[in-house]
C-alpha positions in Angstrom: 11.5 10.6 16.8 9.7 8.1 18.5 7.6 10.1 20.2 6.4 11.3 16.1 6.4 7.5 14.8 4.1 6.7 18.0 2.0 10.0 17.5 1.1 9.9 14.0 0.3 5.4 14.2 -1.7 6.4 16.9 -3.4 9.8 14.5 -4.1 6.5 11.7 -6.0 4.7 14.7 -8.3 7.6 15.2 -8.4 7.3 11.0 -9.2 4.1 11.2 -12.4 3.8 14.1 -13.5 7.3 11.9 -13.4 5.4 9.0 -15.7 2.3 10.6 -18.3 5.6 12.1 -18.4 6.5 8.7 -21.7 5.5 7.0 -22.3 6.6 3.0 -25.5 6.0 0.9 -26.5 5.8 -2.3 -29.4 4.6 -4.3 -30.6 3.8 -7.8 -33.6 3.3 -9.7 -34.8 7.0 -8.8 -34.4 5.1 -4.6 -35.9 1.4 -5.5 -33.0 0.4 -4.1 -31.3 2.6 -1.0 -27.2 1.1 0.3 -25.7 2.4 3.0 -21.5 1.2 3.1 -19.1 2.0 6.3 -15.6 3.7 5.7 -14.1 0.5 5.8 -15.8 -0.4 2.9 -18.2 -2.6 4.7 -22.1 -2.6 3.6 -24.0 -1.6 6.3 -27.2 -1.5 4.7 -29.2 -2.5 1.9 -33.1 -1.1 1.4 -35.7 -2.3 -1.5 -38.5 -0.3 -2.0 -41.5 -3.2 -3.5 -43.1 -0.1 -4.3 -40.2 0.0 -7.0 -39.7 -3.1 -8.3 -41.0 -5.6 -11.0 -40.8 -9.5 -9.7 -41.6 -9.7 -13.1 -38.3 -7.5 -14.2 -35.9 -8.9 -11.8 -32.2 -8.2 -13.8 -34.0 -4.3 -13.7 -33.0 -4.7 -9.3 -30.4 -6.2 -9.6 -28.8 -3.9 -11.7 -29.9 -1.2 -9.2 -28.3 -3.3 -7.5 -24.7 -3.3 -9.3 -25.1 0.8 -9.5 -25.8 1.0 -6.3 -22.4 -1.7 -5.0 -20.1 0.4 -7.2 -20.8 3.8 -6.6 -21.2 3.3 -3.7 -17.9 1.5 -3.3 -16.4 4.4 -5.5 -17.4 7.0 -2.7 -16.6 4.9 0.5 -12.6 4.4 -0.6 -12.6 8.7 -2.1 -13.4 9.0 1.8 -10.7 7.0 3.3 -8.8 8.3 0.6 -9.8 11.8 1.9 -9.2 10.9 5.6 -5.7 9.2 5.4 -4.0 11.3 3.0 -2.8 14.1 5.2 -1.3 11.1 7.1 -0.2 8.8 5.1 3.2 12.0 4.4 5.4 11.0 7.3 4.9 6.7 6.7 8.0 6.9 5.1 9.9 7.6 8.3 8.2 4.8 10.1 9.8 2.5 7.3 6.5 1.2 5.6 
C-alpha cells in the first residue's frame, strides 16, 4: 500500500515537472500579439508585432492582449487537467 502511494506521489511530481516544460502559444489580432504560457499557468513570453499595432488605437492592442491571455490560460488549464486527470483517481487512497 505504501509503495503504491509513493509511486503515485512520484508520478504526480513527474507530471508537475512536465507541465513546467509544456509551452502553450496563442495569438490574437491575426498574430499581432503572441503569448506563451507554461503548463503551470505562468506567462513565459509576450511578443507584440509593432508593424501590426496602431499606436493611435492602444485599446485594440489591450483587447488583443486580453484575448490572448484568456485563451492561453484556458488552454494551459486544459493541458494541465488532461495531464493530471489520470493521476488524480488514486488520490482518495492517499487521504487527500
